[in-house]
SETORDREN-457030 format. One record per residue (C-alpha): residue in one letter; x, y, z; residue number from 1. Coordinates in nm, 2 decimals. Each point is the difference from the previous one (the first is absolute). Layout:
REM SETORDREN-457030
{r->A; east->X; north->Y; up->Z; k->NUM}
...
REM end
This chain:
REM SETORDREN-457030
{r->X; east->8.88; north->8.01; up->7.90; k->1}
{r->X; east->0.26; north->0.16; up->0.22; k->2}
{r->X; east->-0.04; north->-0.07; up->0.38; k->3}
{r->X; east->0.18; north->0.22; up->0.24; k->4}
{r->X; east->0.05; north->-0.13; up->0.35; k->5}
{r->X; east->0.01; north->0.29; up->0.25; k->6}
{r->X; east->-0.14; north->0.35; up->-0.01; k->7}
{r->X; east->0.30; north->0.18; up->0.14; k->8}
{r->X; east->0.18; north->0.27; up->-0.19; k->9}
{r->X; east->0.17; north->-0.23; up->-0.26; k->10}
{r->X; east->-0.32; north->-0.20; up->-0.07; k->11}
{r->X; east->-0.22; north->0.31; up->-0.03; k->12}
{r->X; east->0.25; north->0.17; up->-0.23; k->13}
{r->X; east->0.01; north->-0.31; up->-0.22; k->14}
{r->X; east->-0.37; north->0.00; up->-0.03; k->15}
{r->X; east->-0.01; north->0.37; up->-0.08; k->16}
{r->X; east->0.25; north->-0.02; up->-0.27; k->17}
{r->X; east->-0.16; north->-0.31; up->-0.15; k->18}
{r->X; east->-0.30; north->0.22; up->-0.09; k->19}
{r->X; east->-0.27; north->-0.18; up->-0.19; k->20}
{r->X; east->0.20; north->-0.33; up->-0.03; k->21}
{r->X; east->-0.20; north->-0.28; up->0.19; k->22}
{r->X; east->0.12; north->-0.02; up->0.35; k->23}
{r->X; east->-0.11; north->-0.02; up->0.37; k->24}
{r->X; east->0.17; north->0.10; up->0.32; k->25}
{r->X; east->-0.06; north->-0.24; up->0.30; k->26}
{r->X; east->0.06; north->0.17; up->0.33; k->27}
{r->X; east->-0.02; north->-0.21; up->0.32; k->28}
{r->X; east->-0.09; north->0.30; up->0.23; k->29}
{r->X; east->-0.32; north->0.20; up->0.00; k->30}
{r->X; east->0.19; north->0.31; up->-0.12; k->31}
{r->X; east->0.28; north->0.04; up->-0.26; k->32}
{r->X; east->0.34; north->0.14; up->0.05; k->33}
{r->X; east->0.20; north->-0.27; up->0.17; k->34}
{r->X; east->0.25; north->0.18; up->0.23; k->35}
{r->X; east->-0.07; north->0.33; up->-0.18; k->36}
{r->X; east->-0.31; north->0.06; up->0.21; k->37}
{r->X; east->-0.11; north->0.24; up->0.27; k->38}
{r->X; east->-0.26; north->-0.02; up->0.27; k->39}
{r->X; east->-0.16; north->0.26; up->0.22; k->40}
{r->X; east->0.00; north->-0.02; up->0.38; k->41}
{r->X; east->-0.16; north->0.28; up->0.21; k->42}
{r->X; east->0.06; north->0.26; up->-0.27; k->43}
{r->X; east->0.36; north->-0.11; up->-0.08; k->44}
{r->X; east->0.09; north->-0.15; up->-0.33; k->45}
{r->X; east->0.26; north->-0.27; up->0.05; k->46}
{r->X; east->0.19; north->-0.18; up->-0.29; k->47}
{r->X; east->0.13; north->-0.35; up->0.02; k->48}
{r->X; east->0.33; north->0.15; up->0.11; k->49}
{r->X; east->0.18; north->0.26; up->-0.21; k->50}
{r->X; east->-0.10; north->-0.01; up->-0.36; k->51}
{r->X; east->0.15; north->0.28; up->-0.21; k->52}
{r->X; east->0.02; north->0.05; up->-0.37; k->53}
{r->X; east->0.36; north->0.04; up->-0.11; k->54}
{r->X; east->-0.04; north->0.06; up->-0.38; k->55}
{r->X; east->0.26; north->0.05; up->-0.26; k->56}
{r->X; east->-0.13; north->-0.18; up->-0.31; k->57}
{r->X; east->-0.18; north->0.23; up->-0.24; k->58}
{r->X; east->-0.27; north->-0.26; up->-0.07; k->59}
{r->X; east->-0.10; north->0.00; up->0.36; k->60}
{r->X; east->0.02; north->0.37; up->0.04; k->61}
{r->X; east->-0.23; north->0.04; up->-0.30; k->62}
{r->X; east->-0.24; north->-0.26; up->0.14; k->63}
{r->X; east->-0.02; north->0.18; up->0.34; k->64}
{r->X; east->-0.07; north->0.33; up->-0.18; k->65}
{r->X; east->-0.27; north->-0.16; up->-0.20; k->66}
{r->X; east->-0.18; north->-0.21; up->0.26; k->67}
{r->X; east->0.06; north->0.21; up->0.31; k->68}
{r->X; east->0.03; north->0.37; up->-0.11; k->69}
{r->X; east->0.07; north->0.23; up->0.30; k->70}
{r->X; east->-0.03; north->-0.29; up->0.25; k->71}
{r->X; east->0.37; north->-0.02; up->0.10; k->72}
{r->X; east->0.24; north->0.23; up->0.17; k->73}
{r->X; east->0.37; north->-0.03; up->-0.11; k->74}
{r->X; east->0.19; north->-0.01; up->0.33; k->75}
{r->X; east->0.37; north->0.03; up->0.06; k->76}
{r->X; east->0.11; north->-0.28; up->0.24; k->77}
{r->X; east->0.08; north->0.09; up->0.36; k->78}
{r->X; east->0.14; north->-0.33; up->0.14; k->79}
{r->X; east->0.24; north->-0.06; up->0.29; k->80}
{r->X; east->0.18; north->-0.27; up->0.20; k->81}
{r->X; east->-0.01; north->0.00; up->0.37; k->82}
{r->X; east->0.30; north->-0.18; up->0.14; k->83}
{r->X; east->0.24; north->0.02; up->0.30; k->84}
{r->X; east->-0.19; north->0.31; up->0.13; k->85}
{r->X; east->0.05; north->0.19; up->-0.33; k->86}
{r->X; east->-0.24; north->0.09; up->-0.28; k->87}
{r->X; east->0.15; north->-0.02; up->-0.34; k->88}
{r->X; east->-0.14; north->0.08; up->-0.35; k->89}
{r->X; east->-0.06; north->-0.30; up->-0.22; k->90}
{r->X; east->0.19; north->-0.17; up->-0.15; k->91}
{r->X; east->0.23; north->-0.10; up->0.28; k->92}
{r->X; east->0.31; north->-0.07; up->-0.21; k->93}
{r->X; east->0.01; north->0.36; up->-0.12; k->94}
{r->X; east->-0.11; north->0.19; up->0.32; k->95}
{r->X; east->0.22; north->-0.12; up->0.29; k->96}
{r->X; east->0.03; north->0.33; up->0.19; k->97}
{r->X; east->-0.11; north->-0.03; up->0.36; k->98}
{r->X; east->0.12; north->-0.36; up->0.05; k->99}
{r->X; east->0.28; north->-0.08; up->0.25; k->100}
{r->X; east->0.34; north->0.10; up->-0.16; k->101}
{r->X; east->0.13; north->-0.36; up->0.01; k->102}
{r->X; east->-0.31; north->-0.12; up->-0.19; k->103}
{r->X; east->0.04; north->0.28; up->-0.26; k->104}
{r->X; east->0.37; north->-0.09; up->-0.04; k->105}
{r->X; east->-0.08; north->-0.37; up->-0.06; k->106}
{r->X; east->-0.27; north->0.09; up->-0.25; k->107}
{r->X; east->0.23; north->0.24; up->-0.20; k->108}
{r->X; east->0.29; north->-0.24; up->-0.01; k->109}
{r->X; east->-0.21; north->-0.30; up->-0.09; k->110}
{r->X; east->-0.18; north->0.20; up->-0.28; k->111}
{r->X; east->0.34; north->0.12; up->-0.14; k->112}
{r->X; east->0.13; north->-0.36; up->-0.02; k->113}
{r->X; east->-0.33; north->-0.12; up->-0.15; k->114}
{r->X; east->0.00; north->0.27; up->-0.27; k->115}
{r->X; east->0.31; north->-0.15; up->-0.15; k->116}
{r->X; east->-0.19; north->-0.32; up->-0.08; k->117}
{r->X; east->-0.25; north->-0.08; up->-0.27; k->118}
{r->X; east->-0.36; north->-0.07; up->0.10; k->119}
{r->X; east->-0.01; north->-0.38; up->0.02; k->120}
{r->X; east->-0.21; north->-0.18; up->-0.27; k->121}
{r->X; east->-0.04; north->-0.34; up->0.16; k->122}
{r->X; east->-0.35; north->-0.15; up->0.06; k->123}
{r->X; east->0.14; north->-0.22; up->0.27; k->124}
{r->X; east->0.14; north->0.29; up->0.20; k->125}
{r->X; east->-0.16; north->0.06; up->0.34; k->126}
{r->X; east->-0.15; north->0.33; up->0.09; k->127}
{r->X; east->0.26; north->0.02; up->0.28; k->128}
{r->X; east->0.29; north->-0.04; up->-0.24; k->129}
{r->X; east->-0.16; north->0.24; up->-0.25; k->130}
{r->X; east->-0.04; north->0.27; up->0.26; k->131}
{r->X; east->0.36; north->-0.04; up->0.12; k->132}
{r->X; east->0.13; north->0.02; up->-0.36; k->133}
{r->X; east->-0.21; north->0.29; up->-0.11; k->134}
{r->X; east->-0.04; north->0.22; up->0.31; k->135}
{r->X; east->0.28; north->-0.12; up->0.23; k->136}
{r->X; east->0.00; north->-0.15; up->0.35; k->137}
{r->X; east->-0.08; north->0.32; up->0.19; k->138}
{r->X; east->-0.32; north->0.09; up->-0.18; k->139}
{r->X; east->-0.10; north->-0.37; up->-0.01; k->140}
{r->X; east->0.04; north->-0.06; up->0.37; k->141}
{r->X; east->-0.14; north->0.33; up->0.11; k->142}
{r->X; east->-0.32; north->-0.01; up->-0.22; k->143}
{r->X; east->-0.04; north->-0.25; up->-0.28; k->144}
{r->X; east->0.04; north->-0.31; up->0.21; k->145}
{r->X; east->-0.22; north->0.09; up->0.30; k->146}
{r->X; east->-0.27; north->0.18; up->-0.20; k->147}
{r->X; east->-0.05; north->-0.28; up->-0.26; k->148}
{r->X; east->0.02; north->-0.27; up->0.26; k->149}
{r->X; east->-0.28; north->0.17; up->0.19; k->150}
{r->X; east->-0.20; north->0.05; up->-0.33; k->151}
{r->X; east->0.04; north->-0.34; up->-0.15; k->152}
{r->X; east->0.05; north->-0.20; up->0.33; k->153}
{r->X; east->0.29; north->-0.18; up->-0.16; k->154}
{r->X; east->0.38; north->0.01; up->0.04; k->155}
{r->X; east->0.15; north->0.20; up->-0.29; k->156}
{r->X; east->0.24; north->-0.28; up->-0.05; k->157}
{r->X; east->-0.30; north->-0.23; up->-0.08; k->158}
{r->X; east->-0.15; north->0.24; up->-0.26; k->159}
{r->X; east->0.11; north->0.05; up->-0.36; k->160}
{r->X; east->0.06; north->0.35; up->-0.14; k->161}
{r->X; east->-0.22; north->-0.02; up->-0.31; k->162}
{r->X; east->-0.25; north->0.26; up->0.13; k->163}
{r->X; east->0.23; north->0.28; up->0.08; k->164}
{r->X; east->0.13; north->0.13; up->-0.34; k->165}
{r->X; east->-0.27; north->0.27; up->-0.03; k->166}
{r->X; east->-0.10; north->0.05; up->0.36; k->167}
{r->X; east->0.33; north->0.09; up->0.17; k->168}
{r->X; east->0.19; north->0.30; up->-0.13; k->169}
{r->X; east->0.38; north->-0.02; up->0.00; k->170}
{r->X; east->0.15; north->0.34; up->0.09; k->171}
{r->X; east->0.32; north->0.14; up->-0.13; k->172}
{r->X; east->0.29; north->0.06; up->0.24; k->173}
{r->X; east->-0.07; north->0.38; up->-0.03; k->174}
{r->X; east->-0.36; north->-0.06; up->0.10; k->175}
{r->X; east->0.10; north->-0.21; up->0.30; k->176}
{r->X; east->0.25; north->0.26; up->0.12; k->177}
{r->X; east->-0.25; north->0.29; up->-0.05; k->178}
{r->X; east->-0.26; north->-0.18; up->0.19; k->179}
{r->X; east->0.23; north->-0.08; up->0.28; k->180}
{r->X; east->0.08; north->0.37; up->0.03; k->181}
{r->X; east->-0.37; north->0.09; up->0.02; k->182}
{r->X; east->-0.05; north->0.11; up->-0.36; k->183}
{r->X; east->-0.32; north->-0.18; up->-0.09; k->184}
{r->X; east->0.00; north->-0.21; up->-0.32; k->185}
{r->X; east->-0.36; north->0.06; up->-0.10; k->186}
{r->X; east->-0.22; north->-0.18; up->-0.25; k->187}
{r->X; east->0.20; north->-0.32; up->-0.01; k->188}
{r->X; east->-0.17; north->-0.33; up->-0.08; k->189}
{r->X; east->-0.30; north->-0.11; up->-0.20; k->190}
{r->X; east->-0.25; north->0.16; up->0.24; k->191}
{r->X; east->0.12; north->0.36; up->0.02; k->192}
{r->X; east->-0.35; north->0.12; up->-0.10; k->193}
{r->X; east->-0.33; north->-0.17; up->0.01; k->194}
{r->X; east->-0.37; north->0.05; up->-0.08; k->195}
{r->X; east->-0.27; north->-0.04; up->0.25; k->196}
{r->X; east->-0.38; north->0.07; up->-0.02; k->197}
{r->X; east->-0.11; north->0.33; up->0.14; k->198}
{r->X; east->-0.28; north->-0.19; up->0.17; k->199}
{r->X; east->-0.14; north->-0.35; up->0.04; k->200}
{r->X; east->0.32; north->-0.19; up->0.05; k->201}
{r->X; east->0.18; north->-0.22; up->-0.25; k->202}
{r->X; east->-0.32; north->-0.20; up->-0.07; k->203}
{r->X; east->-0.09; north->0.27; up->-0.26; k->204}
{r->X; east->0.24; north->-0.17; up->-0.24; k->205}
{r->X; east->-0.16; north->-0.35; up->-0.01; k->206}
{r->X; east->-0.34; north->0.16; up->0.03; k->207}
{r->X; east->0.08; north->0.20; up->-0.31; k->208}
{r->X; east->0.09; north->-0.31; up->-0.19; k->209}
{r->X; east->-0.30; north->-0.20; up->0.13; k->210}
{r->X; east->-0.25; north->0.26; up->-0.11; k->211}
{r->X; east->0.12; north->-0.05; up->-0.36; k->212}
{r->X; east->-0.01; north->-0.38; up->0.01; k->213}
{r->X; east->-0.33; north->-0.17; up->-0.05; k->214}
{r->X; east->0.15; north->-0.35; up->0.04; k->215}
{r->X; east->0.10; north->0.00; up->0.37; k->216}
{r->X; east->-0.14; north->-0.27; up->0.22; k->217}
{r->X; east->0.06; north->0.04; up->0.38; k->218}
{r->X; east->-0.05; north->-0.27; up->0.25; k->219}
{r->X; east->0.14; north->-0.24; up->-0.26; k->220}
{r->X; east->0.28; north->-0.20; up->0.16; k->221}
{r->X; east->0.18; north->-0.25; up->-0.22; k->222}
{r->X; east->0.01; north->-0.35; up->0.16; k->223}
{r->X; east->0.18; north->-0.18; up->-0.28; k->224}
{r->X; east->0.15; north->0.05; up->-0.34; k->225}
{r->X; east->0.00; north->-0.28; up->-0.25; k->226}
{r->X; east->0.30; north->0.07; up->-0.23; k->227}
{r->X; east->-0.09; north->-0.27; up->-0.25; k->228}
{r->X; east->-0.37; north->0.08; up->-0.03; k->229}
{r->X; east->0.07; north->0.37; up->0.04; k->230}
{r->X; east->-0.28; north->0.06; up->0.26; k->231}
{r->X; east->-0.01; north->0.18; up->0.33; k->232}
{r->X; east->-0.24; north->-0.14; up->0.26; k->233}
{r->X; east->-0.12; north->0.24; up->0.27; k->234}
{r->X; east->-0.06; north->-0.06; up->0.36; k->235}
{r->X; east->-0.37; north->0.04; up->-0.08; k->236}
{r->X; east->0.01; north->-0.30; up->-0.23; k->237}
{r->X; east->-0.03; north->0.22; up->-0.32; k->238}
{r->X; east->0.27; north->-0.05; up->-0.26; k->239}
{r->X; east->0.13; north->0.22; up->-0.28; k->240}
{r->X; east->0.18; north->-0.12; up->-0.31; k->241}
{r->X; east->0.29; north->0.20; up->-0.14; k->242}
{r->X; east->0.23; north->0.02; up->-0.30; k->243}
{r->X; east->0.26; north->0.20; up->0.19; k->244}
{r->X; east->0.03; north->0.05; up->0.38; k->245}
{r->X; east->0.16; north->0.30; up->0.16; k->246}
{r->X; east->0.08; north->-0.07; up->0.37; k->247}
{r->X; east->0.08; north->0.28; up->0.25; k->248}
{r->X; east->-0.08; north->-0.21; up->0.31; k->249}
{r->X; east->0.30; north->-0.10; up->0.21; k->250}
{r->X; east->0.21; north->-0.26; up->-0.19; k->251}
{r->X; east->-0.01; north->-0.25; up->0.29; k->252}
{r->X; east->-0.38; north->0.01; up->-0.01; k->253}
{r->X; east->-0.01; north->-0.05; up->-0.37; k->254}
{r->X; east->0.25; north->-0.29; up->0.01; k->255}
{r->X; east->-0.21; north->-0.17; up->0.28; k->256}
{r->X; east->-0.33; north->0.01; up->-0.19; k->257}
{r->X; east->0.14; north->-0.07; up->-0.35; k->258}
{r->X; east->-0.07; north->-0.35; up->-0.14; k->259}
{r->X; east->0.16; north->-0.18; up->-0.29; k->260}
{r->X; east->0.28; north->0.15; up->-0.19; k->261}
{r->X; east->0.25; north->-0.26; up->0.09; k->262}
{r->X; east->0.16; north->0.15; up->0.31; k->263}
{r->X; east->-0.05; north->-0.02; up->0.37; k->264}
{r->X; east->-0.13; north->0.35; up->0.08; k->265}
{r->X; east->-0.05; north->-0.07; up->0.37; k->266}
{r->X; east->0.36; north->-0.11; up->0.05; k->267}
{r->X; east->0.12; north->0.32; up->-0.18; k->268}
{r->X; east->-0.23; north->0.22; up->0.21; k->269}
{r->X; east->0.13; north->-0.15; up->0.32; k->270}
{r->X; east->0.35; north->0.12; up->-0.08; k->271}
{r->X; east->-0.10; north->0.37; up->-0.03; k->272}
{r->X; east->0.02; north->0.23; up->0.30; k->273}
{r->X; east->-0.13; north->0.34; up->0.09; k->274}
{r->X; east->-0.04; north->0.23; up->0.30; k->275}
{r->X; east->-0.32; north->0.14; up->0.14; k->276}
{r->X; east->-0.07; north->0.37; up->0.06; k->277}
{r->X; east->-0.19; north->0.11; up->0.30; k->278}
{r->X; east->-0.13; north->0.35; up->-0.05; k->279}
{r->X; east->-0.13; north->0.21; up->0.29; k->280}
{r->X; east->-0.19; north->0.31; up->-0.12; k->281}
{r->X; east->-0.06; north->0.27; up->0.26; k->282}
{r->X; east->-0.21; north->0.32; up->-0.01; k->283}
{r->X; east->0.14; north->0.25; up->0.26; k->284}
{r->X; east->-0.18; north->0.30; up->0.14; k->285}
{r->X; east->0.28; north->0.24; up->-0.07; k->286}
{r->X; east->0.12; north->0.17; up->-0.32; k->287}
{r->X; east->0.36; north->-0.01; up->-0.12; k->288}
{r->X; east->0.11; north->-0.34; up->0.13; k->289}
{r->X; east->0.32; north->-0.10; up->-0.18; k->290}
{r->X; east->0.11; north->0.36; up->-0.05; k->291}
{r->X; east->-0.06; north->0.00; up->-0.37; k->292}
{r->X; east->0.16; north->-0.34; up->-0.08; k->293}
{r->X; east->-0.17; north->-0.23; up->-0.25; k->294}
{r->X; east->0.17; north->-0.31; up->0.15; k->295}
{r->X; east->0.29; north->-0.10; up->0.23; k->296}
{r->X; east->0.20; north->-0.32; up->0.00; k->297}
{r->X; east->0.10; north->-0.16; up->0.33; k->298}
{r->X; east->0.29; north->-0.25; up->-0.04; k->299}
{r->X; east->0.10; north->-0.03; up->0.36; k->300}
{r->X; east->-0.08; north->-0.32; up->0.18; k->301}
{r->X; east->-0.17; north->0.17; up->0.29; k->302}
{r->X; east->-0.29; north->0.12; up->-0.22; k->303}
{r->X; east->-0.25; north->-0.28; up->-0.07; k->304}
{r->X; east->-0.11; north->0.16; up->-0.33; k->305}
{r->X; east->0.21; north->0.07; up->-0.31; k->306}
{r->X; east->-0.19; north->0.31; up->-0.14; k->307}
{r->X; east->-0.25; north->0.26; up->0.11; k->308}
{r->X; east->-0.19; north->0.21; up->-0.26; k->309}
{r->X; east->-0.22; north->0.31; up->0.04; k->310}
{r->X; east->-0.28; north->0.01; up->-0.26; k->311}
{r->X; east->-0.13; north->0.34; up->0.12; k->312}
{r->X; east->0.33; north->0.15; up->-0.13; k->313}
{r->X; east->-0.07; north->-0.14; up->-0.34; k->314}
{r->X; east->-0.36; north->0.11; up->-0.03; k->315}
{r->X; east->-0.22; north->0.21; up->0.22; k->316}
{r->X; east->-0.30; north->-0.20; up->-0.12; k->317}
{r->X; east->0.07; north->-0.31; up->0.20; k->318}
{r->X; east->-0.08; north->0.12; up->0.34; k->319}
{r->X; east->-0.22; north->0.25; up->0.18; k->320}
{r->X; east->0.13; north->0.36; up->0.06; k->321}
{r->X; east->0.23; north->0.04; up->0.30; k->322}
{r->X; east->0.10; north->-0.37; up->0.00; k->323}
{r->X; east->0.28; north->-0.22; up->-0.13; k->324}
{r->X; east->0.03; north->-0.36; up->-0.12; k->325}
{r->X; east->0.27; north->-0.26; up->0.01; k->326}
{r->X; east->0.07; north->-0.34; up->-0.13; k->327}
{r->X; east->0.25; north->-0.21; up->0.19; k->328}
{r->X; east->0.15; north->-0.30; up->-0.18; k->329}
{r->X; east->0.12; north->-0.32; up->0.16; k->330}
{r->X; east->0.19; north->-0.28; up->-0.18; k->331}
{r->X; east->-0.12; north->-0.34; up->0.11; k->332}
{r->X; east->0.12; north->-0.35; up->-0.08; k->333}
{r->X; east->-0.26; north->-0.24; up->-0.12; k->334}
{r->X; east->0.01; north->-0.20; up->0.33; k->335}
{r->X; east->0.00; north->0.31; up->0.22; k->336}
{r->X; east->-0.31; north->0.03; up->0.22; k->337}
{r->X; east->-0.20; north->0.31; up->-0.08; k->338}
{r->X; east->-0.06; north->0.17; up->0.33; k->339}
{r->X; east->-0.14; north->0.34; up->-0.09; k->340}
{r->X; east->-0.04; north->0.14; up->0.35; k->341}
{r->X; east->0.36; north->-0.09; up->0.09; k->342}
{r->X; east->0.14; north->0.15; up->-0.32; k->343}
{r->X; east->-0.20; north->0.32; up->0.04; k->344}
{r->X; east->0.11; north->0.04; up->0.36; k->345}
{r->X; east->0.37; north->-0.05; up->-0.09; k->346}
{r->X; east->-0.04; north->0.24; up->-0.30; k->347}
{r->X; east->-0.17; north->0.27; up->0.20; k->348}
{r->X; east->0.29; north->0.00; up->0.26; k->349}
{r->X; east->0.26; north->0.04; up->-0.27; k->350}
{r->X; east->-0.20; north->0.26; up->-0.19; k->351}
{r->X; east->-0.02; north->0.21; up->0.32; k->352}
{r->X; east->0.37; north->-0.06; up->0.08; k->353}
{r->X; east->0.09; north->0.12; up->-0.36; k->354}
{r->X; east->-0.21; north->0.31; up->0.03; k->355}
{r->X; east->-0.26; north->-0.11; up->-0.27; k->356}
{r->X; east->-0.28; north->-0.02; up->0.25; k->357}
{r->X; east->-0.06; north->0.16; up->0.34; k->358}
{r->X; east->-0.11; north->-0.16; up->0.32; k->359}
{r->X; east->-0.33; north->0.19; up->-0.01; k->360}
{r->X; east->-0.08; north->-0.07; up->-0.37; k->361}
{r->X; east->-0.36; north->-0.12; up->-0.04; k->362}
{r->X; east->-0.07; north->-0.28; up->-0.25; k->363}
{r->X; east->-0.31; north->0.08; up->-0.20; k->364}
{r->X; east->0.02; north->-0.30; up->-0.24; k->365}
{r->X; east->0.18; north->-0.33; up->0.01; k->366}
{r->X; east->0.02; north->-0.25; up->-0.28; k->367}
{r->X; east->0.21; north->-0.32; up->-0.04; k->368}
{r->X; east->0.07; north->-0.15; up->-0.34; k->369}
{r->X; east->0.18; north->-0.33; up->-0.04; k->370}
{r->X; east->0.15; north->-0.04; up->-0.35; k->371}
{r->X; east->0.08; north->-0.36; up->-0.09; k->372}
{r->X; east->0.21; north->-0.03; up->-0.22; k->373}
{r->X; east->0.19; north->0.32; up->0.07; k->374}
{r->X; east->0.34; north->0.00; up->-0.15; k->375}
{r->X; east->0.14; north->-0.27; up->-0.23; k->376}
{r->X; east->0.31; north->-0.17; up->0.14; k->377}
{r->X; east->0.27; north->0.00; up->-0.26; k->378}
{r->X; east->0.21; north->-0.31; up->0.05; k->379}
{r->X; east->0.15; north->-0.28; up->-0.22; k->380}
{r->X; east->-0.32; north->-0.21; up->0.04; k->381}
{r->X; east->-0.20; north->0.29; up->-0.15; k->382}
{r->X; east->0.24; north->0.03; up->-0.29; k->383}
{r->X; east->-0.03; north->-0.37; up->-0.08; k->384}
{r->X; east->-0.38; north->-0.02; up->0.03; k->385}
{r->X; east->-0.06; north->0.32; up->-0.21; k->386}
{r->X; east->0.25; north->-0.12; up->-0.26; k->387}
{r->X; east->-0.19; north->-0.33; up->-0.03; k->388}
{r->X; east->-0.36; north->0.09; up->0.07; k->389}
{r->X; east->-0.06; north->0.32; up->-0.20; k->390}
{r->X; east->0.11; north->-0.14; up->-0.34; k->391}
{r->X; east->-0.21; north->-0.32; up->0.06; k->392}
{r->X; east->-0.30; north->0.21; up->0.08; k->393}
{r->X; east->0.06; north->0.22; up->-0.30; k->394}
{r->X; east->0.02; north->-0.30; up->-0.23; k->395}
{r->X; east->-0.35; north->-0.08; up->0.12; k->396}
{r->X; east->-0.14; north->0.34; up->-0.07; k->397}
{r->X; east->0.05; north->0.15; up->0.34; k->398}
{r->X; east->0.16; north->0.34; up->0.05; k->399}
{r->X; east->0.11; north->0.08; up->0.36; k->400}
{r->X; east->0.03; north->0.37; up->0.06; k->401}
{r->X; east->0.00; north->0.26; up->0.28; k->402}
{r->X; east->0.19; north->0.00; up->0.33; k->403}
{r->X; east->-0.15; north->-0.33; up->0.12; k->404}
{r->X; east->-0.08; north->-0.17; up->-0.33; k->405}
{r->X; east->0.36; north->0.03; up->-0.12; k->406}
{r->X; east->0.11; north->-0.04; up->0.37; k->407}
{r->X; east->0.23; north->0.30; up->0.00; k->408}
{r->X; east->0.08; north->0.34; up->0.15; k->409}
{r->X; east->-0.21; north->0.26; up->-0.17; k->410}
{r->X; east->-0.18; north->0.33; up->0.01; k->411}
{r->X; east->-0.33; north->0.15; up->-0.12; k->412}
{r->X; east->0.13; north->0.14; up->-0.33; k->413}
{r->X; east->0.15; north->-0.34; up->-0.09; k->414}
{r->X; east->-0.33; north->-0.17; up->0.08; k->415}
{r->X; east->-0.18; north->0.23; up->-0.25; k->416}
{r->X; east->0.27; north->-0.06; up->-0.26; k->417}
{r->X; east->-0.03; north->-0.38; up->0.05; k->418}
{r->X; east->-0.37; north->0.03; up->-0.08; k->419}
{r->X; east->0.06; north->0.22; up->-0.30; k->420}
{r->X; east->0.28; north->-0.21; up->-0.15; k->421}
{r->X; east->-0.19; north->-0.33; up->0.07; k->422}
{r->X; east->-0.31; north->0.14; up->-0.17; k->423}
{r->X; east->0.20; north->0.12; up->-0.30; k->424}
{r->X; east->0.16; north->-0.35; up->-0.03; k->425}
{r->X; east->-0.34; north->-0.17; up->0.02; k->426}
{r->X; east->-0.15; north->0.23; up->-0.26; k->427}
{r->X; east->0.28; north->-0.06; up->-0.24; k->428}
{r->X; east->-0.07; north->-0.38; up->0.04; k->429}
{r->X; east->-0.36; north->0.06; up->-0.10; k->430}
REM end
């Protein structure tokens, strides 16, 4: 028996690809999907912040065409950065036109110096030092440091750089100069295009998996995992024996509930850190909010949020005609108080100042989602815990996959591939 902890995208994909092999998915919530979920409020469909399918792997493309024919639109990204009173195309490092001249000069000079250096390959390197080495001081200080400090709620010098290799494009000097002159460098980065459902929100993806899985148990929260007896005990008191366990639940949670195995999981869990995401969803009684943008980054310190997205620009099926929808994302430290009213008031003032909203905009729907954990903090403690814990768990028949199971920086396609590759490995064992 294969037991899968967590009915998010990675867990559901694992179950789907296991086919007829004996397995069960244990999902703590009443509905599957994890963070890949949507909910409806006053006629608006709100996701748990922005969830977009950036797909490149032919196996995932074939799966989408098979399970969700004619469900997705393929959309070319329209993303921007709002900083220092200017609106720049994304990514920042290749689209500097509009910034103060001294900032542009610092960015070009720093990038030119950095391009003469090899990309560092050192696990102990801080994210700060990686950015300085790869992008240069100007780009680092103007965008990379302030934005990521706001997102992760950690000083870049305290973070490691082992999450950035695929996520941050390094432009050529020609691209930096072209962008500084106002010649847009389009389609850079892993997310130049994306797929999004024509209607229903991102929940159509986990719902599509769940309809094809007869072994999904919701409301089944794992209370303990006996690594020696290979048994999961649920909060209800029921227990399930397993031969192999696939865990997609947050690694700190698994480590805290694991018993036996010869290691102190609670001590390991206490060394892992993460940020919390506060997501304010708004439905606005006006069409065209955001002027066609899909999302906008806000690195400046005087904006309390780090990103604003516009779901109505991705799909007309997520809000009533003549309206718009927004998600506003706040990075919070674990010990920050969650004062929703104060955050919303501060956000609304900045959104009006920046021209996103108007003073007379009427809010038709309001929805707060607190995501805990939000982003994994990459630091040296994480490196040490992951390096020690994951092989020990694997030696006891436990595979840890997905963004939170593997405790990593990930995306939807990778979650599906984690499930596919894990299922293939388990089937080969059988």
